[in-house]
C-alpha positions as CSV (number, residue, x, y, z in Angstrom):
1,M,-67.6,88.7,-22.6
2,T,-66.1,85.5,-21.1
3,T,-63.0,85.3,-19.0
4,R,-61.5,81.8,-18.9
5,N,-57.7,82.3,-18.7
6,A,-55.5,81.4,-15.9
7,S,-55.1,85.0,-14.6
8,S,-56.2,85.7,-11.1
9,A,-58.3,88.8,-11.9
10,S,-60.0,90.7,-14.6
11,L,-60.7,94.4,-14.5
12,L,-63.3,96.5,-16.2
13,E,-62.0,100.1,-16.1
14,K,-64.2,103.1,-15.1
15,D,-64.3,104.5,-18.6
16,L,-65.7,101.3,-20.0
17,E,-69.4,100.6,-20.5
18,I,-70.5,97.0,-21.3
19,V,-73.9,96.2,-22.8
20,G,-74.4,92.5,-22.6
21,N,-73.9,89.6,-20.2
22,I,-70.6,88.8,-18.6
23,S,-69.4,85.4,-17.3
24,F,-66.2,84.9,-15.4
25,Q,-64.2,82.3,-13.5
26,N,-61.8,83.9,-11.0
27,N,-61.9,87.5,-9.7
28,L,-63.6,90.3,-11.5
29,Y,-63.3,94.0,-10.6
30,V,-65.9,96.3,-12.1
31,H,-65.2,100.0,-12.1
32,G,-67.3,101.0,-15.1
33,K,-71.0,100.5,-16.1
34,V,-72.5,97.2,-17.0
35,N,-76.0,96.9,-18.5
36,G,-76.4,93.1,-18.4
37,N,-76.1,90.1,-16.1
38,I,-72.9,89.1,-14.4
39,A,-72.3,85.4,-13.5
40,A,-69.7,83.1,-12.2
41,P,-70.1,79.4,-11.4
42,M,-71.9,79.3,-8.0
43,D,-69.8,76.3,-6.8
44,S,-66.5,78.0,-7.6
45,R,-64.2,80.4,-5.6
46,A,-64.9,83.3,-7.9
47,A,-65.3,86.8,-6.4
48,L,-67.0,89.9,-7.9
49,Y,-66.0,93.3,-6.7
50,I,-68.4,96.1,-7.6
51,Q,-66.2,99.2,-7.0
52,G,-67.5,102.5,-5.6
53,D,-67.5,104.2,-9.0
54,S,-69.4,101.5,-10.8
55,E,-73.0,100.8,-11.8
56,V,-74.5,97.5,-12.7
57,T,-78.0,97.1,-14.1
58,G,-78.8,93.3,-14.3
59,E,-78.8,90.2,-12.2
60,I,-75.6,89.1,-10.4
61,R,-74.7,85.5,-9.6
62,A,-71.4,84.7,-7.9
63,P,-70.1,82.9,-4.8
64,L,-68.6,86.0,-3.2
65,V,-69.9,89.5,-4.0
66,I,-68.3,92.7,-2.5
67,V,-70.3,95.8,-3.3
68,S,-69.2,99.4,-3.0
69,G,-71.1,100.8,-6.0
70,K,-74.6,100.7,-7.4
71,I,-76.6,97.6,-8.4
72,S,-80.1,97.6,-10.0
73,G,-81.1,94.0,-10.1
74,D,-81.2,90.9,-7.9
75,V,-78.0,89.5,-6.4
76,F,-77.4,85.8,-5.7
77,A,-74.3,85.1,-3.5
78,S,-73.8,81.4,-2.9
79,R,-71.2,82.0,-0.2
80,R,-71.1,85.6,1.0
81,I,-72.1,89.2,0.1
82,S,-70.3,92.1,1.7
83,L,-72.0,95.6,1.4
84,K,-69.7,98.5,2.0
85,S,-70.9,101.8,3.3
86,T,-71.3,103.3,-0.2
87,A,-73.3,100.3,-1.6
88,Q,-76.7,101.0,-3.1
89,I,-78.8,98.0,-4.2
90,N,-82.2,98.2,-5.8
91,G,-83.1,94.5,-5.9
92,N,-83.5,91.4,-3.8
93,I,-80.4,89.9,-2.2
94,H,-80.2,86.1,-1.9
95,Y,-77.3,85.1,0.3
96,L,-75.8,82.4,2.5
97,E,-73.8,84.9,4.6
98,I,-74.1,88.7,4.7
99,Q,-72.0,91.5,6.0
100,M,-73.3,95.1,5.8
101,D,-71.4,98.3,6.8
102,E,-73.3,101.3,8.2
103,G,-74.6,103.5,5.4
104,A,-75.2,100.7,2.9
105,E,-78.6,101.1,1.2
106,I,-80.9,98.2,0.1
107,N,-84.2,98.7,-1.6
108,G,-85.4,95.1,-1.8
109,V,-85.8,91.9,0.2
110,L,-83.1,89.9,2.0
111,V,-83.5,86.2,1.3
112,S,-81.4,83.7,3.3
113,M,-80.6,80.6,1.3
114,N,-80.7,77.3,3.1
115,S,-78.3,75.7,0.6
116,I,-76.2,76.6,-2.5
117,S,-78.6,74.6,-4.6
118,N,-81.4,77.1,-4.1
119,A,-79.4,79.7,-6.0
120,Q,-78.8,77.6,-9.1
């Protein structure tokens, strides 16, 4: 699935389950289940929102990642990752900047990136 239109956001509803990789350009809100990788250009201003009722199994690559749901896989955030209190991540997190609320769960390694080029 590729989102390349001029709209500011795309939404995957909670009753939707995607099997396959997703690439996007702007903002993507995930409410459902994704079994595949999710990627945006690391040098863009794209933002990925993993909502509280969502589950992602696969690698995530995006400049800004906001997590309230569950992720099983490594996450690469070239700008920032924000982990809300309901976030559950089973995988390594590669980040430039991180913000984590009390209650967020990580089962993996936190890796600080020296530059954006390390994530590409």
